[in-house]
CHARMM-style PDB file with segment names, atoms N, HN, CA, C and O in Angstrom:
ATOM      1  N   UNK     1       0.861  -1.152  -0.024  1.00  0.00      PROA
ATOM      2  CA  UNK     1      -0.159  -0.040  -0.032  1.00  0.00      PROA
ATOM      3  C   UNK     1       0.929   1.306  -0.091  1.00  0.00      PROA
ATOM      4  O   UNK     1       0.732   2.299  -0.792  1.00  0.00      PROA
ATOM      5  N   UNK     2       1.877   1.143   0.625  1.00  0.00      PROA
ATOM      6  HN  UNK     2       2.037   0.337   1.194  1.00  0.00      PROA
ATOM      7  CA  UNK     2       2.749   2.308   0.846  1.00  0.00      PROA
ATOM      8  C   UNK     2       3.506   2.634  -0.560  1.00  0.00      PROA
ATOM      9  O   UNK     2       3.721   3.800  -0.888  1.00  0.00      PROA
ATOM     10  N   UNK     3       3.893   1.543  -1.357  1.00  0.00      PROA
ATOM     11  HN  UNK     3       3.719   0.595  -1.090  1.00  0.00      PROA
ATOM     12  CA  UNK     3       4.385   1.651  -2.640  1.00  0.00      PROA
ATOM     13  C   UNK     3       3.348   2.597  -3.545  1.00  0.00      PROA
ATOM     14  O   UNK     3       3.675   3.629  -4.131  1.00  0.00      PROA
ATOM     15  N   UNK     4       2.149   2.056  -3.521  1.00  0.00      PROA
ATOM     16  HN  UNK     4       1.883   1.217  -3.045  1.00  0.00      PROA
ATOM     17  CA  UNK     4       1.124   2.856  -4.503  1.00  0.00      PROA
ATOM     18  C   UNK     4       1.126   4.315  -4.045  1.00  0.00      PROA
ATOM     19  O   UNK     4       1.120   5.211  -4.890  1.00  0.00      PROA
ATOM     20  N   UNK     5       1.132   4.582  -2.750  1.00  0.00      PROA
ATOM     21  HN  UNK     5       1.137   3.854  -2.064  1.00  0.00      PROA
ATOM     22  CA  UNK     5       1.050   5.980  -2.240  1.00  0.00      PROA
ATOM     23  C   UNK     5       2.314   6.740  -2.796  1.00  0.00      PROA
ATOM     24  O   UNK     5       2.221   7.845  -3.332  1.00  0.00      PROA
ATOM     25  N   UNK     6       3.489   6.072  -2.629  1.00  0.00      PROA
ATOM     26  HN  UNK     6       3.565   5.175  -2.194  1.00  0.00      PROA
ATOM     27  CA  UNK     6       4.616   6.850  -3.176  1.00  0.00      PROA
ATOM     28  C   UNK     6       4.633   7.170  -4.713  1.00  0.00      PROA
ATOM     29  O   UNK     6       5.154   8.172  -5.202  1.00  0.00      PROA
ATOM     30  N   UNK     7       4.006   6.203  -5.386  1.00  0.00      PROA
ATOM     31  HN  UNK     7       3.582   5.389  -4.989  1.00  0.00      PROA
ATOM     32  CA  UNK     7       3.829   6.227  -6.888  1.00  0.00      PROA
ATOM     33  C   UNK     7       2.911   7.360  -7.284  1.00  0.00      PROA
ATOM     34  O   UNK     7       3.081   7.948  -8.351  1.00  0.00      PROA
ATOM     35  N   UNK     8       2.041   7.645  -6.531  1.00  0.00      PROA
ATOM     36  HN  UNK     8       1.903   7.167  -5.664  1.00  0.00      PROA
ATOM     37  CA  UNK     8       0.945   8.615  -6.770  1.00  0.00      PROA
ATOM     38  C   UNK     8       1.465   9.885  -6.277  1.00  0.00      PROA
ATOM     39  O   UNK     8       1.106  10.921  -6.837  1.00  0.00      PROA
ATOM     40  N   UNK     9       2.280   9.919  -5.281  1.00  0.00      PROA
ATOM     41  HN  UNK     9       2.572   9.078  -4.826  1.00  0.00      PROA
ATOM     42  CA  UNK     9       2.616  11.171  -4.844  1.00  0.00      PROA
ATOM     43  C   UNK     9       3.914  11.744  -5.743  1.00  0.00      PROA
ATOM     44  O   UNK     9       4.123  12.953  -5.841  1.00  0.00      PROA
ATOM     45  N   UNK    10       4.691  10.819  -6.334  1.00  0.00      PROA
ATOM     46  HN  UNK    10       4.522   9.837  -6.255  1.00  0.00      PROA
ATOM     47  CA  UNK    10       5.718  11.080  -7.379  1.00  0.00      PROA
ATOM     48  C   UNK    10       5.080  11.583  -8.638  1.00  0.00      PROA
ATOM     49  O   UNK    10       5.679  12.453  -9.270  1.00  0.00      PROA
ATOM     50  N   UNK    11       3.880  11.112  -9.091  1.00  0.00      PROA
ATOM     51  HN  UNK    11       3.393  10.406  -8.577  1.00  0.00      PROA
ATOM     52  CA  UNK    11       3.120  11.465 -10.303  1.00  0.00      PROA
ATOM     53  C   UNK    11       2.611  12.745 -10.116  1.00  0.00      PROA
ATOM     54  O   UNK    11       2.672  13.548 -11.047  1.00  0.00      PROA
ATOM     55  N   UNK    12       2.140  13.039  -9.097  1.00  0.00      PROA
ATOM     56  HN  UNK    12       2.091  12.387  -8.341  1.00  0.00      PROA
ATOM     57  CA  UNK    12       1.504  14.394  -8.788  1.00  0.00      PROA
ATOM     58  C   UNK    12       2.574  15.302  -8.675  1.00  0.00      PROA
ATOM     59  O   UNK    12       2.335  16.383  -9.214  1.00  0.00      PROA
ATOM     60  N   UNK    13       3.750  15.195  -8.109  1.00  0.00      PROA
ATOM     61  HN  UNK    13       3.944  14.316  -7.672  1.00  0.00      PROA
ATOM     62  CA  UNK    13       5.008  15.939  -8.035  1.00  0.00      PROA
ATOM     63  C   UNK    13       5.469  16.381  -9.388  1.00  0.00      PROA
ATOM     64  O   UNK    13       5.546  17.569  -9.701  1.00  0.00      PROA
ATOM     65  N   UNK    14       5.830  15.194 -10.333  1.00  0.00      PROA
ATOM     66  HN  UNK    14       5.767  14.229 -10.079  1.00  0.00      PROA
ATOM     67  CA  UNK    14       6.102  15.588 -11.552  1.00  0.00      PROA
ATOM     68  C   UNK    14       5.173  16.265 -12.422  1.00  0.00      PROA
ATOM     69  O   UNK    14       5.575  17.081 -13.251  1.00  0.00      PROA
ATOM     70  N   UNK    15       3.792  15.939 -12.265  1.00  0.00      PROA
ATOM     71  HN  UNK    15       3.465  15.276 -11.592  1.00  0.00      PROA
ATOM     72  CA  UNK    15       3.010  16.729 -13.079  1.00  0.00      PROA
ATOM     73  C   UNK    15       2.819  18.209 -12.755  1.00  0.00      PROA
ATOM     74  O   UNK    15       2.687  19.099 -13.595  1.00  0.00      PROA
ATOM     75  N   UNK    16       2.822  18.361 -11.393  1.00  0.00      PROA
ATOM     76  HN  UNK    16       2.929  17.638 -10.711  1.00  0.00      PROA
ATOM     77  CA  UNK    16       2.947  19.802 -11.032  1.00  0.00      PROA
ATOM     78  C   UNK    16       4.041  20.513 -11.532  1.00  0.00      PROA
ATOM     79  O   UNK    16       3.859  21.583 -12.113  1.00  0.00      PROA
ATOM     80  N   UNK    17       5.292  19.984 -11.353  1.00  0.00      PROA
ATOM     81  HN  UNK    17       5.440  19.115 -10.880  1.00  0.00      PROA
ATOM     82  CA  UNK    17       6.555  20.632 -11.787  1.00  0.00      PROA
ATOM     83  C   UNK    17       6.515  20.863 -13.437  1.00  0.00      PROA
ATOM     84  O   UNK    17       7.048  21.819 -14.000  1.00  0.00      PROA
ATOM     85  N   UNK    18       5.815  19.850 -14.064  1.00  0.00      PROA
ATOM     86  HN  UNK    18       5.383  19.073 -13.606  1.00  0.00      PROA
ATOM     87  CA  UNK    18       5.891  20.062 -15.563  1.00  0.00      PROA
ATOM     88  C   UNK    18       4.660  21.221 -15.878  1.00  0.00      PROA
ATOM     89  O   UNK    18       4.862  22.023 -16.790  1.00  0.00      PROA
ATOM     90  N   UNK    19       3.702  21.269 -15.292  1.00  0.00      PROA
ATOM     91  HN  UNK    19       3.538  20.618 -14.551  1.00  0.00      PROA
ATOM     92  CA  UNK    19       2.709  22.299 -15.436  1.00  0.00      PROA
ATOM     93  C   UNK    19       2.981  23.684 -15.139  1.00  0.00      PROA
ATOM     94  O   UNK    19       2.471  24.631 -15.738  1.00  0.00      PROA
ATOM     95  N   UNK    20       3.967  23.778 -14.006  1.00  0.00      PROA
ATOM     96  HN  UNK    20       4.381  23.009 -13.519  1.00  0.00      PROA
ATOM     97  CA  UNK    20       4.384  25.245 -13.931  1.00  0.00      PROA
ATOM     98  C   UNK    20       5.325  25.551 -14.772  1.00  0.00      PROA
ATOM     99  O   UNK    20       5.386  26.718 -15.160  1.00  0.00      PROA
ATOM    100  N   UNK    21       6.270  24.581 -15.244  1.00  0.00      PROA
ATOM    101  HN  UNK    21       6.220  23.634 -14.928  1.00  0.00      PROA
ATOM    102  CA  UNK    21       7.215  24.875 -16.358  1.00  0.00      PROA
ATOM    103  C   UNK    21       6.552  25.440 -17.619  1.00  0.00      PROA
ATOM    104  O   UNK    21       6.999  26.400 -18.247  1.00  0.00      PROA
ATOM    105  N   UNK    22       5.364  24.705 -17.951  1.00  0.00      PROA
ATOM    106  HN  UNK    22       5.001  23.925 -17.441  1.00  0.00      PROA
ATOM    107  CA  UNK    22       4.655  25.250 -19.163  1.00  0.00      PROA
ATOM    108  C   UNK    22       3.898  26.635 -18.917  1.00  0.00      PROA
ATOM    109  O   UNK    22       3.712  27.361 -19.894  1.00  0.00      PROA
ATOM    110  N   UNK    23       3.472  27.016 -17.710  1.00  0.00      PROA
ATOM    111  HN  UNK    23       3.623  26.426 -16.917  1.00  0.00      PROA
ATOM    112  CA  UNK    23       3.067  28.351 -17.385  1.00  0.00      PROA
ATOM    113  C   UNK    23       4.152  29.277 -17.518  1.00  0.00      PROA
ATOM    114  O   UNK    23       4.011  30.377 -18.053  1.00  0.00      PROA
ATOM    115  N   UNK    24       5.350  28.810 -16.991  1.00  0.00      PROA
ATOM    116  HN  UNK    24       5.464  27.917 -16.557  1.00  0.00      PROA
ATOM    117  CA  UNK    24       6.448  30.087 -17.228  1.00  0.00      PROA
ATOM    118  C   UNK    24       6.890  30.210 -18.673  1.00  0.00      PROA
ATOM    119  O   UNK    24       7.338  31.291 -19.055  1.00  0.00      PROA
ATOM    120  N   UNK    25       6.805  29.269 -19.433  1.00  0.00      PROA
ATOM    121  HN  UNK    25       6.441  28.391 -19.123  1.00  0.00      PROA
ATOM    122  CA  UNK    25       7.157  29.266 -20.812  1.00  0.00      PROA
ATOM    123  C   UNK    25       6.157  30.123 -21.552  1.00  0.00      PROA
ATOM    124  O   UNK    25       6.528  30.981 -22.353  1.00  0.00      PROA
ATOM    125  N   UNK    26       4.770  29.867 -21.255  1.00  0.00      PROA
ATOM    126  HN  UNK    26       4.468  29.171 -20.604  1.00  0.00      PROA
ATOM    127  CA  UNK    26       3.801  30.550 -22.076  1.00  0.00      PROA
ATOM    128  C   UNK    26       3.658  32.085 -21.585  1.00  0.00      PROA
ATOM    129  O   UNK    26       3.113  32.932 -22.292  1.00  0.00      PROA
ATOM    130  N   UNK    27       4.155  32.342 -20.413  1.00  0.00      PROA
ATOM    131  HN  UNK    27       4.598  31.653 -19.839  1.00  0.00      PROA
ATOM    132  CA  UNK    27       4.140  33.786 -19.870  1.00  0.00      PROA
ATOM    133  C   UNK    27       5.257  34.524 -20.489  1.00  0.00      PROA
ATOM    134  O   UNK    27       5.249  35.755 -20.469  1.00  0.00      PROA
ATOM    135  N   UNK    28       6.195  33.877 -21.026  1.00  0.00      PROA
ATOM    136  HN  UNK    28       6.201  32.877 -21.042  1.00  0.00      PROA
ATOM    137  CA  UNK    28       7.277  34.641 -21.630  1.00  0.00      PROA
ATOM    138  C   UNK    28       8.565  34.523 -21.052  1.00  0.00      PROA
ATOM    139  O   UNK    28       9.494  35.100 -21.617  1.00  0.00      PROA
ATOM    140  N   UNK    29       8.776  33.872 -20.020  1.00  0.00      PROA
ATOM    141  HN  UNK    29       8.021  33.403 -19.562  1.00  0.00      PROA
ATOM    142  CA  UNK    29      10.019  33.671 -19.163  1.00  0.00      PROA
ATOM    143  C   UNK    29      10.584  32.557 -19.773  1.00  0.00      PROA
ATOM    144  O   UNK    29      10.168  31.452 -19.424  1.00  0.00      PROA
ATOM    145  N   UNK    30      11.451  32.637 -20.614  1.00  0.00      PROA
ATOM    146  HN  UNK    30      11.789  33.534 -20.897  1.00  0.00      PROA
ATOM    147  CA  UNK    30      12.285  31.548 -21.376  1.00  0.00      PROA
ATOM    148  C   UNK    30      13.542  31.041 -20.867  1.00  0.00      PROA
ATOM    149  O   UNK    30      14.008  29.956 -21.215  1.00  0.00      PROA
ATOM    150  N   UNK    31      14.191  31.977 -19.887  1.00  0.00      PROA
ATOM    151  HN  UNK    31      13.812  32.858 -19.604  1.00  0.00      PROA
ATOM    152  CA  UNK    31      15.361  31.595 -19.493  1.00  0.00      PROA
ATOM    153  C   UNK    31      15.445  31.167 -18.139  1.00  0.00      PROA
ATOM    154  O   UNK    31      16.505  31.320 -17.531  1.00  0.00      PROA
ATOM    155  N   UNK    32      14.245  30.539 -17.478  1.00  0.00      PROA
ATOM    156  HN  UNK    32      13.384  30.415 -17.972  1.00  0.00      PROA
ATOM    157  CA  UNK    32      14.199  30.036 -16.228  1.00  0.00      PROA
ATOM    158  C   UNK    32      14.789  28.662 -16.169  1.00  0.00      PROA
ATOM    159  O   UNK    32      14.419  27.910 -17.070  1.00  0.00      PROA
ATOM    160  N   UNK    33      15.744  28.116 -15.172  1.00  0.00      PROA
ATOM    161  HN  UNK    33      16.044  28.727 -14.440  1.00  0.00      PROA
ATOM    162  CA  UNK    33      16.116  26.978 -15.036  1.00  0.00      PROA
ATOM    163  C   UNK    33      15.043  25.833 -14.883  1.00  0.00      PROA
ATOM    164  O   UNK    33      14.142  26.008 -14.063  1.00  0.00      PROA
ATOM    165  N   UNK    34      15.084  24.689 -15.613  1.00  0.00      PROA
ATOM    166  HN  UNK    34      15.815  24.547 -16.280  1.00  0.00      PROA
ATOM    167  CA  UNK    34      14.144  23.603 -15.422  1.00  0.00      PROA
ATOM    168  C   UNK    34      14.184  22.819 -14.154  1.00  0.00      PROA
ATOM    169  O   UNK    34      13.169  22.289 -13.702  1.00  0.00      PROA
ATOM    170  N   UNK    35      15.394  22.741 -13.556  1.00  0.00      PROA
ATOM    171  HN  UNK    35      16.218  23.172 -13.923  1.00  0.00      PROA
ATOM    172  CA  UNK    35      15.336  21.959 -12.317  1.00  0.00      PROA
ATOM    173  C   UNK    35      14.677  22.571 -11.095  1.00  0.00      PROA
ATOM    174  O   UNK    35      14.357  21.886 -10.124  1.00  0.00      PROA
ATOM    175  N   UNK    36      14.487  23.871 -11.170  1.00  0.00      PROA
ATOM    176  HN  UNK    36      14.748  24.427 -11.959  1.00  0.00      PROA
ATOM    177  CA  UNK    36      13.947  24.481  -9.922  1.00  0.00      PROA
ATOM    178  C   UNK    36      12.551  24.146  -9.643  1.00  0.00      PROA
ATOM    179  O   UNK    36      12.126  24.191  -8.488  1.00  0.00      PROA
ATOM    180  N   UNK    37      11.864  23.836 -10.565  1.00  0.00      PROA
ATOM    181  HN  UNK    37      12.209  23.799 -11.503  1.00  0.00      PROA
ATOM    182  CA  UNK    37      10.315  23.286 -10.592  1.00  0.00      PROA
ATOM    183  C   UNK    37      10.060  22.086  -9.769  1.00  0.00      PROA
ATOM    184  O   UNK    37       8.975  21.921  -9.211  1.00  0.00      PROA
ATOM    185  N   UNK    38      11.184  21.117  -9.667  1.00  0.00      PROA
ATOM    186  HN  UNK    38      12.065  21.252 -10.120  1.00  0.00      PROA
ATOM    187  CA  UNK    38      11.150  20.010  -9.004  1.00  0.00      PROA
ATOM    188  C   UNK    38      11.327  20.274  -7.581  1.00  0.00      PROA
ATOM    189  O   UNK    38      11.021  19.348  -6.830  1.00  0.00      PROA
ATOM    190  N   UNK    39      11.794  21.435  -7.021  1.00  0.00      PROA
ATOM    191  HN  UNK    39      12.042  22.188  -7.630  1.00  0.00      PROA
ATOM    192  CA  UNK    39      12.225  21.365  -5.548  1.00  0.00      PROA
ATOM    193  C   UNK    39      11.114  22.212  -5.011  1.00  0.00      PROA
ATOM    194  O   UNK    39      10.991  23.360  -5.440  1.00  0.00      PROA
ATOM    195  N   UNK    40      10.256  21.717  -4.065  1.00  0.00      PROA
ATOM    196  HN  UNK    40      10.356  20.785  -3.717  1.00  0.00      PROA
ATOM    197  CA  UNK    40       8.924  22.288  -3.777  1.00  0.00      PROA
ATOM    198  C   UNK    40       9.124  23.792  -3.057  1.00  0.00      PROA
ATOM    199  O   UNK    40       8.253  24.651  -3.190  1.00  0.00      PROA
ATOM    200  N   UNK    41      10.354  24.039  -2.278  1.00  0.00      PROA
ATOM    201  HN  UNK    41      11.062  23.341  -2.169  1.00  0.00      PROA
ATOM    202  CA  UNK    41      10.375  25.413  -1.765  1.00  0.00      PROA
ATOM    203  C   UNK    41      10.541  26.425  -2.718  1.00  0.00      PROA
ATOM    204  O   UNK    41       9.878  27.462  -2.695  1.00  0.00      PROA
ATOM    205  N   UNK    42      11.561  26.120  -3.718  1.00  0.00      PROA
ATOM    206  HN  UNK    42      12.099  25.277  -3.737  1.00  0.00      PROA
ATOM    207  CA  UNK    42      11.753  26.950  -4.839  1.00  0.00      PROA
ATOM    208  C   UNK    42      10.448  27.125  -5.787  1.00  0.00      PROA
ATOM    209  O   UNK    42      10.218  28.180  -6.377  1.00  0.00      PROA
ATOM    210  N   UNK    43       9.668  26.049  -5.865  1.00  0.00      PROA
ATOM    211  HN  UNK    43       9.854  25.192  -5.385  1.00  0.00      PROA
ATOM    212  CA  UNK    43       8.649  25.917  -6.660  1.00  0.00      PROA
ATOM    213  C   UNK    43       7.658  27.064  -6.177  1.00  0.00      PROA
ATOM    214  O   UNK    43       7.156  27.807  -7.021  1.00  0.00      PROA
ATOM    215  N   UNK    44       7.392  27.203  -4.914  1.00  0.00      PROA
ATOM    216  HN  UNK    44       7.800  26.599  -4.229  1.00  0.00      PROA
ATOM    217  CA  UNK    44       6.674  28.100  -4.180  1.00  0.00      PROA
ATOM    218  C   UNK    44       7.085  29.519  -4.412  1.00  0.00      PROA
ATOM    219  O   UNK    44       6.283  30.394  -4.738  1.00  0.00      PROA
ATOM    220  N   UNK    45       8.339  29.711  -4.237  1.00  0.00      PROA
ATOM    221  HN  UNK    45       8.991  29.000  -3.972  1.00  0.00      PROA
ATOM    222  CA  UNK    45       8.867  31.019  -4.461  1.00  0.00      PROA
ATOM    223  C   UNK    45       8.767  31.451  -5.896  1.00  0.00      PROA
ATOM    224  O   UNK    45       8.433  32.618  -6.101  1.00  0.00      PROA
ATOM    225  N   UNK    46       9.035  30.591  -7.009  1.00  0.00      PROA
ATOM    226  HN  UNK    46       9.307  29.643  -6.843  1.00  0.00      PROA
ATOM    227  CA  UNK    46       8.720  30.951  -8.290  1.00  0.00      PROA
ATOM    228  C   UNK    46       7.272  31.442  -8.551  1.00  0.00      PROA
ATOM    229  O   UNK    46       6.994  32.426  -9.235  1.00  0.00      PROA
ATOM    230  N   UNK    47       6.365  30.614  -7.906  1.00  0.00      PROA
ATOM    231  HN  UNK    47       6.591  29.814  -7.350  1.00  0.00      PROA
ATOM    232  CA  UNK    47       4.995  31.063  -8.138  1.00  0.00      PROA
ATOM    233  C   UNK    47       4.638  32.101  -7.515  1.00  0.00      PROA
ATOM    234  O   UNK    47       3.664  32.688  -7.986  1.00  0.00      PROA
ATOM    235  N   UNK    48       5.214  32.611  -6.409  1.00  0.00      PROA
ATOM    236  HN  UNK    48       6.005  32.134  -6.026  1.00  0.00      PROA
ATOM    237  CA  UNK    48       5.074  34.035  -5.849  1.00  0.00      PROA
ATOM    238  C   UNK    48       5.722  35.079  -6.753  1.00  0.00      PROA
ATOM    239  O   UNK    48       5.201  36.176  -6.954  1.00  0.00      PROA
ATOM    240  N   UNK    49       6.775  34.727  -7.241  1.00  0.00      PROA
ATOM    241  HN  UNK    49       7.198  33.836  -7.078  1.00  0.00      PROA
ATOM    242  CA  UNK    49       7.603  35.778  -8.213  1.00  0.00      PROA
ATOM    243  C   UNK    49       6.693  35.941  -9.406  1.00  0.00      PROA
ATOM    244  O   UNK    49       6.564  37.044  -9.937  1.00  0.00      PROA
ATOM    245  N   UNK    50       6.063  34.873  -9.837  1.00  0.00      PROA
ATOM    246  HN  UNK    50       6.168  33.977  -9.405  1.00  0.00      PROA
ATOM    247  CA  UNK    50       5.185  34.946 -11.184  1.00  0.00      PROA
ATOM    248  C   UNK    50       3.947  35.851 -10.906  1.00  0.00      PROA
ATOM    249  O   UNK    50       3.469  36.691 -11.669  1.00  0.00      PROA
ATOM    250  N   UNK    51       3.553  35.528  -9.730  1.00  0.00      PROA
ATOM    251  HN  UNK    51       3.941  34.846  -9.110  1.00  0.00      PROA
ATOM    252  CA  UNK    51       2.103  36.344  -9.338  1.00  0.00      PROA
ATOM    253  C   UNK    51       2.314  37.850  -9.245  1.00  0.00      PROA
ATOM    254  O   UNK    51       1.361  38.584  -9.506  1.00  0.00      PROA
ATOM    255  N   UNK    52       3.605  38.414  -8.859  1.00  0.00      PROA
ATOM    256  HN  UNK    52       4.379  37.817  -8.647  1.00  0.00      PROA
ATOM    257  CA  UNK    52       3.758  39.643  -8.579  1.00  0.00      PROA
ATOM    258  C   UNK    52       4.783  40.415  -9.615  1.00  0.00      PROA
ATOM    259  O   UNK    52       5.147  41.573  -9.410  1.00  0.00      PROA
ATOM    260  N   UNK    53       5.175  39.691 -10.676  1.00  0.00      PROA
ATOM    261  HN  UNK    53       4.878  38.750 -10.843  1.00  0.00      PROA
ATOM    262  CA  UNK    53       6.220  40.274 -11.671  1.00  0.00      PROA
ATOM    263  C   UNK    53       5.554  40.765 -12.784  1.00  0.00      PROA
ATOM    264  O   UNK    53       4.391  40.456 -13.043  1.00  0.00      PROA
ATOM    265  N   UNK    54       6.336  41.628 -13.560  1.00  0.00      PROA
ATOM    266  HN  UNK    54       7.281  41.879 -13.349  1.00  0.00      PROA
ATOM    267  CA  UNK    54       5.776  42.355 -14.581  1.00  0.00      PROA
ATOM    268  C   UNK    54       6.151  41.093 -15.876  1.00  0.00      PROA
ATOM    269  O   UNK    54       7.304  40.730 -16.110  1.00  0.00      PROA
ATOM    270  N   UNK    55       5.141  40.653 -16.479  1.00  0.00      PROA
ATOM    271  HN  UNK    55       4.205  40.948 -16.289  1.00  0.00      PROA
ATOM    272  CA  UNK    55       5.426  39.639 -17.542  1.00  0.00      PROA
ATOM    273  C   UNK    55       5.981  40.093 -18.700  1.00  0.00      PROA
ATOM    274  O   UNK    55       5.624  41.180 -19.154  1.00  0.00      PROA
ATOM    275  N   UNK    56       6.964  39.293 -19.353  1.00  0.00      PROA
ATOM    276  HN  UNK    56       7.254  38.411 -18.984  1.00  0.00      PROA
ATOM    277  CA  UNK    56       7.696  39.866 -20.558  1.00  0.00      PROA
ATOM    278  C   UNK    56       6.496  40.024 -21.704  1.00  0.00      PROA
ATOM    279  O   UNK    56       6.564  40.935 -22.528  1.00  0.00      PROA
ATOM    280  N   UNK    57       5.506  39.170 -21.699  1.00  0.00      PROA
ATOM    281  HN  UNK    57       5.451  38.429 -21.029  1.00  0.00      PROA
ATOM    282  CA  UNK    57       4.623  39.321 -22.871  1.00  0.00      PROA
ATOM    283  C   UNK    57       3.928  40.627 -22.761  1.00  0.00      PROA
ATOM    284  O   UNK    57       3.611  41.231 -23.786  1.00  0.00      PROA
ATOM    285  N   UNK    58       3.664  41.114 -21.543  1.00  0.00      PROA
ATOM    286  HN  UNK    58       3.922  40.623 -20.711  1.00  0.00      PROA
ATOM    287  CA  UNK    58       2.960  42.462 -21.413  1.00  0.00      PROA
ATOM    288  C   UNK    58       3.997  43.591 -21.771  1.00  0.00      PROA
ATOM    289  O   UNK    58       3.497  44.594 -22.281  1.00  0.00      PROA
ATOM    290  N   UNK    59       5.323  43.589 -21.591  1.00  0.00      PROA
ATOM    291  HN  UNK    59       5.729  42.774 -21.177  1.00  0.00      PROA
ATOM    292  CA  UNK    59       6.181  44.547 -21.920  1.00  0.00      PROA
ATOM    293  C   UNK    59       6.275  44.607 -23.399  1.00  0.00      PROA
ATOM    294  O   UNK    59       6.587  45.702 -23.868  1.00  0.00      PROA
ATOM    295  N   UNK    60       6.055  43.605 -24.235  1.00  0.00      PROA
ATOM    296  HN  UNK    60       5.802  42.716 -23.854  1.00  0.00      PROA
ATOM    297  CA  UNK    60       6.199  43.678 -25.612  1.00  0.00      PROA
ATOM    298  C   UNK    60       5.052  44.532 -26.241  1.00  0.00      PROA
ATOM    299  O   UNK    60       5.237  45.242 -27.230  1.00  0.00      PROA
ATOM    300  N   UNK    61       3.865  44.415 -25.604  1.00  0.00      PROA
ATOM    301  HN  UNK    61       3.714  43.839 -24.801  1.00  0.00      PROA
ATOM    302  CA  UNK    61       2.770  44.968 -26.149  1.00  0.00      PROA
ATOM    303  C   UNK    61       2.817  46.517 -26.012  1.00  0.00      PROA
ATOM    304  O   UNK    61       2.326  47.203 -26.908  1.00  0.00      PROA
ATOM    305  N   UNK    62       3.365  47.065 -24.971  1.00  0.00      PROA
ATOM    306  HN  UNK    62       3.764  46.508 -24.243  1.00  0.00      PROA
ATOM    307  CA  UNK    62       3.328  48.327 -24.701  1.00  0.00      PROA
ATOM    308  C   UNK    62       4.284  49.197 -25.570  1.00  0.00      PROA
ATOM    309  OT1 UNK    62       4.335  50.416 -25.401  1.00  0.00      PROA
TER     310      UNK     62
END
């Protein structure tokens, strides 16, 4: 039973990292290192940065 829980937790962890990586690339942040999305504390800090930063795609429109 523990093995199944670990497999499910790893799948959720990888899926969330991949999803956040896609969000960053679509928002215009092309130079972000890919490994930081797999570390939970850095993942949260990058999401907070994304929430309050000026997005490059908006800078191009102005």
